[in-house]
mmCIF file of the N, C-alpha and C atoms, coordinates in Angstrom:
data_MODEL
# 
_entry.id   MODEL 
# 
loop_
_atom_site.group_PDB 
_atom_site.id 
_atom_site.type_symbol 
_atom_site.label_atom_id 
_atom_site.label_alt_id 
_atom_site.label_comp_id 
_atom_site.label_asym_id 
_atom_site.label_entity_id 
_atom_site.label_seq_id 
_atom_site.pdbx_PDB_ins_code 
_atom_site.Cartn_x 
_atom_site.Cartn_y 
_atom_site.Cartn_z 
_atom_site.occupancy 
_atom_site.B_iso_or_equiv 
_atom_site.pdbx_formal_charge 
_atom_site.auth_seq_id 
_atom_site.auth_comp_id 
_atom_site.auth_asym_id 
_atom_site.auth_atom_id 
_atom_site.pdbx_PDB_model_num 
ATOM 1   N N  . MET A 1 1  ? 33.603 -15.638 -9.961 1.00 0.00 ? 1  MET A N  1 
ATOM 2   C CA . MET A 1 1  ? 34.474 -15.210 -8.894 1.00 0.00 ? 1  MET A CA 1 
ATOM 3   C C  . MET A 1 1  ? 34.206 -16.040 -7.650 1.00 0.00 ? 1  MET A C  1 
ATOM 4   N N  . SER A 1 2  ? 35.043 -15.872 -6.633 1.00 0.00 ? 2  SER A N  1 
ATOM 5   C CA . SER A 1 2  ? 34.938 -16.727 -5.460 1.00 0.00 ? 2  SER A CA 1 
ATOM 6   C C  . SER A 1 2  ? 34.602 -15.965 -4.198 1.00 0.00 ? 2  SER A C  1 
ATOM 7   N N  . TYR A 1 3  ? 34.263 -16.732 -3.163 1.00 0.00 ? 3  TYR A N  1 
ATOM 8   C CA . TYR A 1 3  ? 33.992 -16.165 -1.840 1.00 0.00 ? 3  TYR A CA 1 
ATOM 9   C C  . TYR A 1 3  ? 35.097 -16.554 -0.869 1.00 0.00 ? 3  TYR A C  1 
ATOM 10  N N  . SER A 1 4  ? 36.099 -17.217 -1.365 1.00 0.00 ? 4  SER A N  1 
ATOM 11  C CA . SER A 1 4  ? 37.061 -17.808 -0.450 1.00 0.00 ? 4  SER A CA 1 
ATOM 12  C C  . SER A 1 4  ? 38.429 -17.159 -0.503 1.00 0.00 ? 4  SER A C  1 
ATOM 13  N N  . LEU A 1 5  ? 39.281 -17.701 0.299  1.00 0.00 ? 5  LEU A N  1 
ATOM 14  C CA . LEU A 1 5  ? 40.693 -17.370 0.238  1.00 0.00 ? 5  LEU A CA 1 
ATOM 15  C C  . LEU A 1 5  ? 41.360 -18.521 -0.501 1.00 0.00 ? 5  LEU A C  1 
ATOM 16  N N  . ARG A 1 6  ? 42.183 -18.224 -1.436 1.00 0.00 ? 6  ARG A N  1 
ATOM 17  C CA . ARG A 1 6  ? 42.839 -19.265 -2.205 1.00 0.00 ? 6  ARG A CA 1 
ATOM 18  C C  . ARG A 1 6  ? 44.141 -19.655 -1.521 1.00 0.00 ? 6  ARG A C  1 
ATOM 19  N N  . MET A 1 7  ? 44.389 -20.935 -1.393 1.00 0.00 ? 7  MET A N  1 
ATOM 20  C CA . MET A 1 7  ? 45.605 -21.413 -0.754 1.00 0.00 ? 7  MET A CA 1 
ATOM 21  C C  . MET A 1 7  ? 46.740 -21.412 -1.770 1.00 0.00 ? 7  MET A C  1 
ATOM 22  N N  . GLY A 1 8  ? 47.858 -20.886 -1.374 1.00 0.00 ? 8  GLY A N  1 
ATOM 23  C CA . GLY A 1 8  ? 49.049 -20.881 -2.214 1.00 0.00 ? 8  GLY A CA 1 
ATOM 24  C C  . GLY A 1 8  ? 50.173 -21.588 -1.499 1.00 0.00 ? 8  GLY A C  1 
ATOM 25  N N  . LYS A 1 9  ? 51.291 -21.806 -2.176 1.00 0.00 ? 9  LYS A N  1 
ATOM 26  C CA . LYS A 1 9  ? 52.424 -22.485 -1.546 1.00 0.00 ? 9  LYS A CA 1 
ATOM 27  C C  . LYS A 1 9  ? 52.940 -21.713 -0.346 1.00 0.00 ? 9  LYS A C  1 
ATOM 28  N N  . GLY A 1 10 ? 52.867 -20.384 -0.410 1.00 0.00 ? 10 GLY A N  1 
ATOM 29  C CA . GLY A 1 10 ? 53.382 -19.569 0.672  1.00 0.00 ? 10 GLY A CA 1 
ATOM 30  C C  . GLY A 1 10 ? 52.350 -19.251 1.741  1.00 0.00 ? 10 GLY A C  1 
ATOM 31  N N  . GLY A 1 11 ? 51.188 -19.854 1.711  1.00 0.00 ? 11 GLY A N  1 
ATOM 32  C CA . GLY A 1 11 ? 50.160 -19.575 2.716  1.00 0.00 ? 11 GLY A CA 1 
ATOM 33  C C  . GLY A 1 11 ? 48.883 -19.084 2.068  1.00 0.00 ? 11 GLY A C  1 
ATOM 34  N N  . ARG A 1 12 ? 48.104 -18.309 2.830  1.00 0.00 ? 12 ARG A N  1 
ATOM 35  C CA . ARG A 1 12 ? 46.811 -17.839 2.341  1.00 0.00 ? 12 ARG A CA 1 
ATOM 36  C C  . ARG A 1 12 ? 46.959 -16.464 1.713  1.00 0.00 ? 12 ARG A C  1 
ATOM 37  N N  . LYS A 1 13 ? 46.331 -16.302 0.563  1.00 0.00 ? 13 LYS A N  1 
ATOM 38  C CA . LYS A 1 13 ? 46.300 -15.001 -0.101 1.00 0.00 ? 13 LYS A CA 1 
ATOM 39  C C  . LYS A 1 13 ? 44.861 -14.531 -0.117 1.00 0.00 ? 13 LYS A C  1 
ATOM 40  N N  . ALA A 1 14 ? 44.638 -13.311 0.266  1.00 0.00 ? 14 ALA A N  1 
ATOM 41  C CA . ALA A 1 14 ? 43.275 -12.782 0.323  1.00 0.00 ? 14 ALA A CA 1 
ATOM 42  C C  . ALA A 1 14 ? 42.768 -12.443 -1.064 1.00 0.00 ? 14 ALA A C  1 
ATOM 43  N N  . GLU A 1 15 ? 41.481 -12.660 -1.255 1.00 0.00 ? 15 GLU A N  1 
ATOM 44  C CA . GLU A 1 15 ? 40.814 -12.237 -2.474 1.00 0.00 ? 15 GLU A CA 1 
ATOM 45  C C  . GLU A 1 15 ? 40.673 -10.718 -2.433 1.00 0.00 ? 15 GLU A C  1 
ATOM 46  N N  . PRO A 1 16 ? 40.390 -10.093 -3.558 1.00 0.00 ? 16 PRO A N  1 
ATOM 47  C CA . PRO A 1 16 ? 40.154 -8.645  -3.566 1.00 0.00 ? 16 PRO A CA 1 
ATOM 48  C C  . PRO A 1 16 ? 39.022 -8.282  -2.609 1.00 0.00 ? 16 PRO A C  1 
ATOM 49  N N  . PRO A 1 17 ? 39.043 -7.064  -2.055 1.00 0.00 ? 17 PRO A N  1 
ATOM 50  C CA . PRO A 1 17 ? 38.016 -6.657  -1.077 1.00 0.00 ? 17 PRO A CA 1 
ATOM 51  C C  . PRO A 1 17 ? 36.579 -6.846  -1.551 1.00 0.00 ? 17 PRO A C  1 
ATOM 52  N N  . GLU A 1 18 ? 36.309 -6.644  -2.828 1.00 0.00 ? 18 GLU A N  1 
ATOM 53  C CA . GLU A 1 18 ? 34.939 -6.812  -3.310 1.00 0.00 ? 18 GLU A CA 1 
ATOM 54  C C  . GLU A 1 18 ? 34.502 -8.274  -3.243 1.00 0.00 ? 18 GLU A C  1 
ATOM 55  N N  . GLU A 1 19 ? 35.435 -9.205  -3.368 1.00 0.00 ? 19 GLU A N  1 
ATOM 56  C CA . GLU A 1 19 ? 35.096 -10.625 -3.250 1.00 0.00 ? 19 GLU A CA 1 
ATOM 57  C C  . GLU A 1 19 ? 34.773 -10.972 -1.801 1.00 0.00 ? 19 GLU A C  1 
ATOM 58  N N  . GLU A 1 20 ? 35.551 -10.452 -0.860 1.00 0.00 ? 20 GLU A N  1 
ATOM 59  C CA . GLU A 1 20 ? 35.282 -10.699 0.546  1.00 0.00 ? 20 GLU A CA 1 
ATOM 60  C C  . GLU A 1 20 ? 33.941 -10.096 0.944  1.00 0.00 ? 20 GLU A C  1 
ATOM 61  N N  . ALA A 1 21 ? 33.609 -8.933  0.403  1.00 0.00 ? 21 ALA A N  1 
ATOM 62  C CA . ALA A 1 21 ? 32.348 -8.270  0.727  1.00 0.00 ? 21 ALA A CA 1 
ATOM 63  C C  . ALA A 1 21 ? 31.157 -9.124  0.304  1.00 0.00 ? 21 ALA A C  1 
ATOM 64  N N  . ARG A 1 22 ? 31.298 -9.893  -0.743 1.00 0.00 ? 22 ARG A N  1 
ATOM 65  C CA . ARG A 1 22 ? 30.205 -10.763 -1.209 1.00 0.00 ? 22 ARG A CA 1 
ATOM 66  C C  . ARG A 1 22 ? 29.854 -11.833 -0.187 1.00 0.00 ? 22 ARG A C  1 
ATOM 67  N N  . ALA A 1 23 ? 30.817 -12.249 0.626  1.00 0.00 ? 23 ALA A N  1 
ATOM 68  C CA . ALA A 1 23 ? 30.562 -13.281 1.636  1.00 0.00 ? 23 ALA A CA 1 
ATOM 69  C C  . ALA A 1 23 ? 29.906 -12.696 2.875  1.00 0.00 ? 23 ALA A C  1 
ATOM 70  N N  . GLY A 1 24 ? 29.882 -11.380 3.003  1.00 0.00 ? 24 GLY A N  1 
ATOM 71  C CA . GLY A 1 24 ? 29.265 -10.740 4.160  1.00 0.00 ? 24 GLY A CA 1 
ATOM 72  C C  . GLY A 1 24 ? 30.057 -11.014 5.425  1.00 0.00 ? 24 GLY A C  1 
ATOM 73  N N  . LEU A 1 25 ? 29.348 -11.313 6.504  1.00 0.00 ? 25 LEU A N  1 
ATOM 74  C CA . LEU A 1 25 ? 29.988 -11.547 7.801  1.00 0.00 ? 25 LEU A CA 1 
ATOM 75  C C  . LEU A 1 25 ? 30.955 -12.733 7.764  1.00 0.00 ? 25 LEU A C  1 
ATOM 76  N N  . CYS A 1 26 ? 30.690 -13.700 6.927  1.00 0.00 ? 26 CYS A N  1 
ATOM 77  C CA . CYS A 1 26 ? 31.544 -14.892 6.863  1.00 0.00 ? 26 CYS A CA 1 
ATOM 78  C C  . CYS A 1 26 ? 32.979 -14.561 6.457  1.00 0.00 ? 26 CYS A C  1 
ATOM 79  N N  . ALA A 1 27 ? 33.183 -13.461 5.772  1.00 0.00 ? 27 ALA A N  1 
ATOM 80  C CA . ALA A 1 27 ? 34.516 -13.099 5.289  1.00 0.00 ? 27 ALA A CA 1 
ATOM 81  C C  . ALA A 1 27 ? 35.525 -12.960 6.424  1.00 0.00 ? 27 ALA A C  1 
ATOM 82  N N  . ASP A 1 28 ? 35.062 -12.536 7.607  1.00 0.00 ? 28 ASP A N  1 
ATOM 83  C CA . ASP A 1 28 ? 36.011 -12.408 8.712  1.00 0.00 ? 28 ASP A CA 1 
ATOM 84  C C  . ASP A 1 28 ? 35.494 -13.054 10.000 1.00 0.00 ? 28 ASP A C  1 
ATOM 85  N N  . CYS A 1 29 ? 34.693 -14.105 9.861  1.00 0.00 ? 29 CYS A N  1 
ATOM 86  C CA . CYS A 1 29 ? 34.182 -14.839 11.020 1.00 0.00 ? 29 CYS A CA 1 
ATOM 87  C C  . CYS A 1 29 ? 35.147 -15.974 11.367 1.00 0.00 ? 29 CYS A C  1 
ATOM 88  N N  . SER A 1 30 ? 35.398 -16.145 12.648 1.00 0.00 ? 30 SER A N  1 
ATOM 89  C CA . SER A 1 30 ? 36.324 -17.185 13.078 1.00 0.00 ? 30 SER A CA 1 
ATOM 90  C C  . SER A 1 30 ? 35.766 -18.596 12.873 1.00 0.00 ? 30 SER A C  1 
ATOM 91  N N  . TYR A 1 31 ? 34.458 -18.723 12.650 1.00 0.00 ? 31 TYR A N  1 
ATOM 92  C CA . TYR A 1 31 ? 33.845 -20.035 12.434 1.00 0.00 ? 31 TYR A CA 1 
ATOM 93  C C  . TYR A 1 31 ? 33.700 -20.395 10.961 1.00 0.00 ? 31 TYR A C  1 
ATOM 94  N N  . ALA A 1 32 ? 34.022 -19.479 10.066 1.00 0.00 ? 32 ALA A N  1 
ATOM 95  C CA . ALA A 1 32 ? 33.886 -19.740 8.630  1.00 0.00 ? 32 ALA A CA 1 
ATOM 96  C C  . ALA A 1 32 ? 35.173 -20.351 8.085  1.00 0.00 ? 32 ALA A C  1 
ATOM 97  N N  . ARG A 1 33 ? 34.992 -21.378 7.274  1.00 0.00 ? 33 ARG A N  1 
ATOM 98  C CA . ARG A 1 33 ? 36.136 -21.996 6.599  1.00 0.00 ? 33 ARG A CA 1 
ATOM 99  C C  . ARG A 1 33 ? 35.817 -22.015 5.116  1.00 0.00 ? 33 ARG A C  1 
ATOM 100 N N  . MET A 1 34 ? 36.765 -21.624 4.312  1.00 0.00 ? 34 MET A N  1 
ATOM 101 C CA . MET A 1 34 ? 36.556 -21.578 2.876  1.00 0.00 ? 34 MET A CA 1 
ATOM 102 C C  . MET A 1 34 ? 36.938 -22.926 2.264  1.00 0.00 ? 34 MET A C  1 
ATOM 103 N N  . ILE A 1 35 ? 36.029 -23.462 1.465  1.00 0.00 ? 35 ILE A N  1 
ATOM 104 C CA . ILE A 1 35 ? 36.189 -24.774 0.844  1.00 0.00 ? 35 ILE A CA 1 
ATOM 105 C C  . ILE A 1 35 ? 36.214 -24.608 -0.670 1.00 0.00 ? 35 ILE A C  1 
ATOM 106 N N  . GLU A 1 36 ? 37.122 -25.317 -1.336 1.00 0.00 ? 36 GLU A N  1 
ATOM 107 C CA . GLU A 1 36 ? 37.144 -25.333 -2.799 1.00 0.00 ? 36 GLU A CA 1 
ATOM 108 C C  . GLU A 1 36 ? 36.983 -26.774 -3.254 1.00 0.00 ? 36 GLU A C  1 
ATOM 109 N N  . SER A 1 37 ? 35.998 -27.008 -4.130 1.00 0.00 ? 37 SER A N  1 
ATOM 110 C CA . SER A 1 37 ? 35.747 -28.356 -4.633 1.00 0.00 ? 37 SER A CA 1 
ATOM 111 C C  . SER A 1 37 ? 36.795 -28.725 -5.682 1.00 0.00 ? 37 SER A C  1 
ATOM 112 N N  . GLU A 1 38 ? 36.812 -29.988 -6.055 1.00 0.00 ? 38 GLU A N  1 
ATOM 113 C CA . GLU A 1 38 ? 37.734 -30.452 -7.087 1.00 0.00 ? 38 GLU A CA 1 
ATOM 114 C C  . GLU A 1 38 ? 37.471 -29.773 -8.425 1.00 0.00 ? 38 GLU A C  1 
ATOM 115 N N  . ARG A 1 39 ? 36.237 -29.312 -8.632 1.00 0.00 ? 39 ARG A N  1 
ATOM 116 C CA . ARG A 1 39 ? 35.877 -28.642 -9.884 1.00 0.00 ? 39 ARG A CA 1 
ATOM 117 C C  . ARG A 1 39 ? 36.165 -27.142 -9.848 1.00 0.00 ? 39 ARG A C  1 
ATOM 118 N N  . GLY A 1 40 ? 36.617 -26.631 -8.707 1.00 0.00 ? 40 GLY A N  1 
ATOM 119 C CA . GLY A 1 40 ? 36.953 -25.222 -8.606 1.00 0.00 ? 40 GLY A CA 1 
ATOM 120 C C  . GLY A 1 40 ? 35.871 -24.331 -8.004 1.00 0.00 ? 40 GLY A C  1 
ATOM 121 N N  . SER A 1 41 ? 34.717 -24.907 -7.664 1.00 0.00 ? 41 SER A N  1 
ATOM 122 C CA . SER A 1 41 ? 33.670 -24.119 -7.002 1.00 0.00 ? 41 SER A CA 1 
ATOM 123 C C  . SER A 1 41 ? 34.110 -23.831 -5.576 1.00 0.00 ? 41 SER A C  1 
ATOM 124 N N  . ARG A 1 42 ? 33.725 -22.666 -5.072 1.00 0.00 ? 42 ARG A N  1 
ATOM 125 C CA . ARG A 1 42 ? 34.129 -22.278 -3.725 1.00 0.00 ? 42 ARG A CA 1 
ATOM 126 C C  . ARG A 1 42 ? 32.911 -22.015 -2.858 1.00 0.00 ? 42 ARG A C  1 
ATOM 127 N N  . PHE A 1 43 ? 33.016 -22.467 -1.608 1.00 0.00 ? 43 PHE A N  1 
ATOM 128 C CA . PHE A 1 43 ? 31.905 -22.373 -0.666 1.00 0.00 ? 43 PHE A CA 1 
ATOM 129 C C  . PHE A 1 43 ? 32.412 -21.930 0.692  1.00 0.00 ? 43 PHE A C  1 
ATOM 130 N N  . VAL A 1 44 ? 31.508 -21.362 1.483  1.00 0.00 ? 44 VAL A N  1 
ATOM 131 C CA . VAL A 1 44 ? 31.810 -21.024 2.866  1.00 0.00 ? 44 VAL A CA 1 
ATOM 132 C C  . VAL A 1 44 ? 31.174 -22.090 3.746  1.00 0.00 ? 44 VAL A C  1 
ATOM 133 N N  . LEU A 1 45 ? 31.988 -22.756 4.561  1.00 0.00 ? 45 LEU A N  1 
ATOM 134 C CA . LEU A 1 45 ? 31.512 -23.763 5.501  1.00 0.00 ? 45 LEU A CA 1 
ATOM 135 C C  . LEU A 1 45 ? 31.435 -23.126 6.880  1.00 0.00 ? 45 LEU A C  1 
ATOM 136 N N  . CYS A 1 46 ? 30.285 -23.208 7.519  1.00 0.00 ? 46 CYS A N  1 
ATOM 137 C CA . CYS A 1 46 ? 30.121 -22.698 8.882  1.00 0.00 ? 46 CYS A CA 1 
ATOM 138 C C  . CYS A 1 46 ? 30.451 -23.829 9.846  1.00 0.00 ? 46 CYS A C  1 
ATOM 139 N N  . GLU A 1 47 ? 31.561 -23.705 10.571 1.00 0.00 ? 47 GLU A N  1 
ATOM 140 C CA . GLU A 1 47 ? 31.975 -24.756 11.495 1.00 0.00 ? 47 GLU A CA 1 
ATOM 141 C C  . GLU A 1 47 ? 31.078 -24.844 12.735 1.00 0.00 ? 47 GLU A C  1 
ATOM 142 N N  . ARG A 1 48 ? 30.274 -23.806 12.994 1.00 0.00 ? 48 ARG A N  1 
ATOM 143 C CA . ARG A 1 48 ? 29.317 -23.883 14.106 1.00 0.00 ? 48 ARG A CA 1 
ATOM 144 C C  . ARG A 1 48 ? 28.250 -24.940 13.816 1.00 0.00 ? 48 ARG A C  1 
ATOM 145 N N  . SER A 1 49 ? 28.010 -25.220 12.545 1.00 0.00 ? 49 SER A N  1 
ATOM 146 C CA . SER A 1 49 ? 26.981 -26.202 12.171 1.00 0.00 ? 49 SER A CA 1 
ATOM 147 C C  . SER A 1 49 ? 27.298 -27.606 12.681 1.00 0.00 ? 49 SER A C  1 
ATOM 148 N N  . ALA A 1 50 ? 28.556 -27.889 12.979 1.00 0.00 ? 50 ALA A N  1 
ATOM 149 C CA . ALA A 1 50 ? 28.940 -29.213 13.469 1.00 0.00 ? 50 ALA A CA 1 
ATOM 150 C C  . ALA A 1 50 ? 28.410 -29.481 14.880 1.00 0.00 ? 50 ALA A C  1 
ATOM 151 N N  . THR A 1 51 ? 28.206 -28.420 15.661 1.00 0.00 ? 51 THR A N  1 
ATOM 152 C CA . THR A 1 51 ? 27.752 -28.592 17.041 1.00 0.00 ? 51 THR A CA 1 
ATOM 153 C C  . THR A 1 51 ? 26.390 -27.966 17.326 1.00 0.00 ? 51 THR A C  1 
ATOM 154 N N  . ASP A 1 52 ? 25.894 -27.149 16.394 1.00 0.00 ? 52 ASP A N  1 
ATOM 155 C CA . ASP A 1 52 ? 24.620 -26.455 16.615 1.00 0.00 ? 52 ASP A CA 1 
ATOM 156 C C  . ASP A 1 52 ? 23.820 -26.469 15.316 1.00 0.00 ? 52 ASP A C  1 
ATOM 157 N N  . THR A 1 53 ? 22.686 -27.165 15.329 1.00 0.00 ? 53 THR A N  1 
ATOM 158 C CA . THR A 1 53 ? 21.870 -27.310 14.119 1.00 0.00 ? 53 THR A CA 1 
ATOM 159 C C  . THR A 1 53 ? 21.157 -26.024 13.712 1.00 0.00 ? 53 THR A C  1 
ATOM 160 N N  . ASN A 1 54 ? 21.239 -24.976 14.510 1.00 0.00 ? 54 ASN A N  1 
ATOM 161 C CA . ASN A 1 54 ? 20.645 -23.693 14.138 1.00 0.00 ? 54 ASN A CA 1 
ATOM 162 C C  . ASN A 1 54 ? 21.434 -22.991 13.038 1.00 0.00 ? 54 ASN A C  1 
ATOM 163 N N  . TYR A 1 55 ? 22.646 -23.445 12.794 1.00 0.00 ? 55 TYR A N  1 
ATOM 164 C CA . TYR A 1 55 ? 23.497 -22.830 11.772 1.00 0.00 ? 55 TYR A CA 1 
ATOM 165 C C  . TYR A 1 55 ? 23.601 -23.753 10.563 1.00 0.00 ? 55 TYR A C  1 
ATOM 166 N N  . PRO A 1 56 ? 23.349 -23.224 9.364  1.00 0.00 ? 56 PRO A N  1 
ATOM 167 C CA . PRO A 1 56 ? 23.459 -24.056 8.161  1.00 0.00 ? 56 PRO A CA 1 
ATOM 168 C C  . PRO A 1 56 ? 24.920 -24.389 7.866  1.00 0.00 ? 56 PRO A C  1 
ATOM 169 N N  . LYS A 1 57 ? 25.159 -25.582 7.340  1.00 0.00 ? 57 LYS A N  1 
ATOM 170 C CA . LYS A 1 57 ? 26.519 -26.002 7.015  1.00 0.00 ? 57 LYS A CA 1 
ATOM 171 C C  . LYS A 1 57 ? 27.124 -25.079 5.961  1.00 0.00 ? 57 LYS A C  1 
ATOM 172 N N  . TYR A 1 58 ? 26.357 -24.787 4.926  1.00 0.00 ? 58 TYR A N  1 
ATOM 173 C CA . TYR A 1 58 ? 26.792 -23.872 3.863  1.00 0.00 ? 58 TYR A CA 1 
ATOM 174 C C  . TYR A 1 58 ? 25.774 -22.743 3.772  1.00 0.00 ? 58 TYR A C  1 
ATOM 175 N N  . PRO A 1 59 ? 26.010 -21.628 4.480  1.00 0.00 ? 59 PRO A N  1 
ATOM 176 C CA . PRO A 1 59 ? 25.027 -20.536 4.495  1.00 0.00 ? 59 PRO A CA 1 
ATOM 177 C C  . PRO A 1 59 ? 24.900 -19.852 3.137  1.00 0.00 ? 59 PRO A C  1 
ATOM 178 N N  . ARG A 1 60 ? 23.717 -19.295 2.887  1.00 0.00 ? 60 ARG A N  1 
ATOM 179 C CA . ARG A 1 60 ? 23.503 -18.510 1.669  1.00 0.00 ? 60 ARG A CA 1 
ATOM 180 C C  . ARG A 1 60 ? 24.289 -17.219 1.794  1.00 0.00 ? 60 ARG A C  1 
ATOM 181 N N  . ILE A 1 61 ? 24.982 -16.880 0.768  1.00 0.00 ? 61 ILE A N  1 
ATOM 182 C CA . ILE A 1 61 ? 25.848 -15.703 0.739  1.00 0.00 ? 61 ILE A CA 1 
ATOM 183 C C  . ILE A 1 61 ? 25.122 -14.566 0.052  1.00 0.00 ? 61 ILE A C  1 
ATOM 184 N N  . PRO A 1 62 ? 25.225 -13.355 0.499  1.00 0.00 ? 62 PRO A N  1 
ATOM 185 C CA . PRO A 1 62 ? 26.010 -12.869 1.632  1.00 0.00 ? 62 PRO A CA 1 
ATOM 186 C C  . PRO A 1 62 ? 25.250 -13.021 2.942  1.00 0.00 ? 62 PRO A C  1 
ATOM 187 N N  . VAL A 1 63 ? 25.977 -13.293 3.996  1.00 0.00 ? 63 VAL A N  1 
ATOM 188 C CA . VAL A 1 63 ? 25.388 -13.366 5.333  1.00 0.00 ? 63 VAL A CA 1 
ATOM 189 C C  . VAL A 1 63 ? 25.461 -11.956 5.923  1.00 0.00 ? 63 VAL A C  1 
ATOM 190 N N  . ILE A 1 64 ? 24.289 -11.380 6.211  1.00 0.00 ? 64 ILE A N  1 
ATOM 191 C CA . ILE A 1 64 ? 24.268 -10.004 6.748  1.00 0.00 ? 64 ILE A CA 1 
ATOM 192 C C  . ILE A 1 64 ? 24.000 -9.985  8.250  1.00 0.00 ? 64 ILE A C  1 
ATOM 193 N N  . THR A 1 65 ? 23.347 -11.002 8.768  1.00 0.00 ? 65 THR A N  1 
ATOM 194 C CA . THR A 1 65 ? 23.144 -11.105 10.215 1.00 0.00 ? 65 THR A CA 1 
ATOM 195 C C  . THR A 1 65 ? 23.378 -12.549 10.641 1.00 0.00 ? 65 THR A C  1 
ATOM 196 N N  . CYS A 1 66 ? 24.022 -12.709 11.793 1.00 0.00 ? 66 CYS A N  1 
ATOM 197 C CA . CYS A 1 66 ? 24.284 -14.048 12.315 1.00 0.00 ? 66 CYS A CA 1 
ATOM 198 C C  . CYS A 1 66 ? 24.512 -13.934 13.818 1.00 0.00 ? 66 CYS A C  1 
ATOM 199 N N  . ALA A 1 67 ? 23.711 -14.645 14.593 1.00 0.00 ? 67 ALA A N  1 
ATOM 200 C CA . ALA A 1 67 ? 23.837 -14.613 16.051 1.00 0.00 ? 67 ALA A CA 1 
ATOM 201 C C  . ALA A 1 67 ? 25.161 -15.221 16.517 1.00 0.00 ? 67 ALA A C  1 
ATOM 202 N N  . GLY A 1 68 ? 25.747 -16.101 15.726 1.00 0.00 ? 68 GLY A N  1 
ATOM 203 C CA . GLY A 1 68 ? 26.989 -16.759 16.119 1.00 0.00 ? 68 GLY A CA 1 
ATOM 204 C C  . GLY A 1 68 ? 28.257 -16.126 15.597 1.00 0.00 ? 68 GLY A C  1 
ATOM 205 N N  . TYR A 1 69 ? 28.116 -14.998 14.922 1.00 0.00 ? 69 TYR A N  1 
ATOM 206 C CA . TYR A 1 69 ? 29.286 -14.339 14.334 1.00 0.00 ? 69 TYR A CA 1 
ATOM 207 C C  . TYR A 1 69 ? 30.294 -13.946 15.405 1.00 0.00 ? 69 TYR A C  1 
ATOM 208 N N  . THR A 1 70 ? 31.545 -14.322 15.189 1.00 0.00 ? 70 THR A N  1 
ATOM 209 C CA . THR A 1 70 ? 32.656 -13.932 16.057 1.00 0.00 ? 70 THR A CA 1 
ATOM 210 C C  . THR A 1 70 ? 33.799 -13.513 15.144 1.00 0.00 ? 70 THR A C  1 
ATOM 211 N N  . GLN A 1 71 ? 34.183 -12.250 15.232 1.00 0.00 ? 71 GLN A N  1 
ATOM 212 C CA . GLN A 1 71 ? 35.222 -11.720 14.346 1.00 0.00 ? 71 GLN A CA 1 
ATOM 213 C C  . GLN A 1 71 ? 36.570 -12.375 14.623 1.00 0.00 ? 71 GLN A C  1 
ATOM 214 N N  . LYS A 1 72 ? 37.305 -12.690 13.551 1.00 0.00 ? 72 LYS A N  1 
ATOM 215 C CA . LYS A 1 72 ? 38.654 -13.237 13.687 1.00 0.00 ? 72 LYS A CA 1 
ATOM 216 C C  . LYS A 1 72 ? 39.547 -12.206 14.365 1.00 0.00 ? 72 LYS A C  1 
ATOM 217 N N  . ARG A 1 73 ? 40.487 -12.682 15.124 1.00 0.00 ? 73 ARG A N  1 
ATOM 218 C CA . ARG A 1 73 ? 41.435 -11.777 15.791 1.00 0.00 ? 73 ARG A CA 1 
ATOM 219 C C  . ARG A 1 73 ? 42.593 -11.460 14.910 1.00 0.00 ? 73 ARG A C  1 
# 
């Protein structure tokens, strides 16, 4: 199963709630971007890592605490 949102022709479709729960805080963080590799593996990319080395580029899932967490609006 995946931790991401799958892109479709009509936009983004959410994964089932249990899949989002596996990602923890990243599931609704404004700095998280869901990445899918060419082989179909899915990862959560923390965009804060580009400007702050305190944040891992690909955090271990599930993320339960994060000082940089900002909920999506």
